[in-house]
N, C-alpha and C positions, 0 to 999 in steps of 0.2 A: 434320168427321166426318159431319154431317147430309147434306152434299152427296154423300159416298161412298155412304151408305145409300140416298139418293134415286136416285142413278144405278144402283145395284145393283137396286133395285126396278123401275125403268124397264126395265132390261135383262132382268130376269126376266119382266116383263109382255110385252115384245116376243117373247121366246123362247116363252112359253106360247101367244101368239096365232099365231106362225108355225108352231109345232108342230101346233097345231090345224088350221091351213090345210093343211099338208103331209099330215096324217092324212086330211082330207076329200078332198084330191086323190087320195090313194092309194085310198080307198074308191071314188071315182068311176071311176077308171081300172082297178081290179083286175079286174073282170069282162070289160071289152072286151079287155084284154091276155090273159087266160086263153082267151077265145074265139078270138082271133087265133092264139095258140100252138096250140090244138087244131086249128084249120083248117089251119095249116101242117103239123102232124103228119099229119093225114088226107090231105093232098095228097101227102106223102112216101110214105104207105102205098099210095096209088093208083099212084104211080110204080113201086113195086116189085112190086105185084100189080094190074095194070090191069084184069084181068077179075074181080076180087073185088067182090062186092056189099056185104059188110059185114066188119067186123073185130071179132072177139070177144076182149075182153081176157082174158089168162091171168094169174093171179096168179103173180108171180115169187117163188119161194122164194130169198131172198138167199143163204142158206147153200149150197143145192144149186147155184145158179148160180155162186157163187164156187168151189165144188169143181170144176165143169166147166171153169171158166177156169184154175184152178190145175193140174188134171190135164192140160190141153191145152197148158200153158205160155203162156197168154195173159195179158197184164197188163191186160185190159179189164174193163169192168163192164157187166153186163146191166141195163138200166134198165126196159124194158117188153117184153112179148111179146103177140102177138095171133095168133089163128087166122084166116086169110083164108078166107072162105066165099063161094061163088058164089050166084046168085039162087035156085037150087034147094036150097040148104042143104048142098051138098057141100063138104067141106074141100078147099082147094087147096094148103094148106101153112101156113107160119108167117111172120110178120113180127116181127123181133127188133130192138129199139132198143138200141144198144150205144154205150158211150163208149170209144173207143180211148185208150190212155195214151201211145202212142209216136209221136205226130205231132211234127213239127219244133217247133211252138209250143205243144205240150200236147195236150189232149184234143180229139178229133173225135167229135161225136155223129152217128151215122148209123143208118139203118134198112136192114135187109137182108131181102129176100124169099127164103125157102127153100121149094122145092117138096117135096112128100111123098116124092119119090125121092131127096132130099138134094142136088139140084142148085140152083144159085143162080138165082133168078128176076130179080134186080136189086138195086141199092142206091141210096140217096139220102142226101146229106149234109144234116143239119138245122141244125148249128151247128159252127163252127170258129174258130180264131184263126190259121190258116195265112196265109202271105204271099199277098196277092192277086197274080194274074198267074201266073207260072210255078209257084209253089208250089201253086196250086189246079188245075193241069192234071189231077190225079188225079180231079177231080170232073167233068170234061167227059164228055159223052155218048159220044164215040168211045172213051174209055178204059173207061167203065162198060160199054159193050156187049160188051167182051171177056169179061166175067164171066157173062153171061147163058147159062144152060143148061149150065154146066160143073159137074162134081162137085167136092166140097170138096178132094179130093186134087190137083186141077189148078189150084186158086187160086194156089198158090205158084209155078207155072210162068208166070203172067202177068208180063210184063216190068215193071220199075219205070220211072219216068219220069226221064230225066236232068235234073238240076236240081231235081227234086222227089222225090228218093229217099226221104227220111224220110216225107213225106206219102203217097206211093204205097205204101210198105211198110206204113204204119199202116192204110191202107184195105184192103190185102190181108189183113193180120192180123185186122182187125175183121170182115171177111167170113168168114174161116175160123172165128173165135170164134163168130160168130152161127150159122153152120151147125152147129158143135159143140153149141151150146145147143139149137137146134131139134131136133137128133138126140136130145137127152136128154129131150125132152118126151114125155109119155105119148101114144102114137099118133103120134109125130113122124116125122121123116124116117127111112127105113129104112137 
C-alpha cells in the first residue's frame, strides 16, 4: 500500500513540474506567436489593399453581422473588419476577415478588400484545411485576379475550378458575403 501511495505522489510531482514547464513555455511563446499572427494578417490586408497606408479596425457588431449573413443566405462568419485608409487619410474601402463554412474540409479564413463603390479589390486566404494541390487552386493568383474590380453581383459568374468545386464555391461565397457586410457598414460601399 505504501508503494502505491509513494508512486502516486511521484507521479503527481512529475505532473506538477511538467505542468509548470508547459505553462512557462506557453508564456514565453505567447507573445511571439501573437506577433507572427498579426504580421501575417497585416500582410494579407496589404495584399487586398496594396495602396492602403493603414487599416483602422472597425468593431464588428456580432448580431448585426449575423443578420447580414442570414439575410444574404451566407453560412459565413464575419471575424474582423477594417477601413483601408491611404497616406492622406482618405478612405479606400474596407477589409473584411470572414470564415466561410462551406469549404470541402470545413472553414476557410479569408480577407476580402472591398472598394467604396462595392467592387472587389482582392482576397487573400489566411487559414484553411483544404487539400493541398488541386484543392487549393482557388487560392492561386490567376484565379484571384478574376475577382479584382468586379461588382458583387458578378462574383457568382466567376467559374468554379474543376476538381476544386467546393473550395472555389466557398471562396466565391465568402467574397460575396464580405461585400455584403462591407455594404452594411456606415459609410460603406454604395
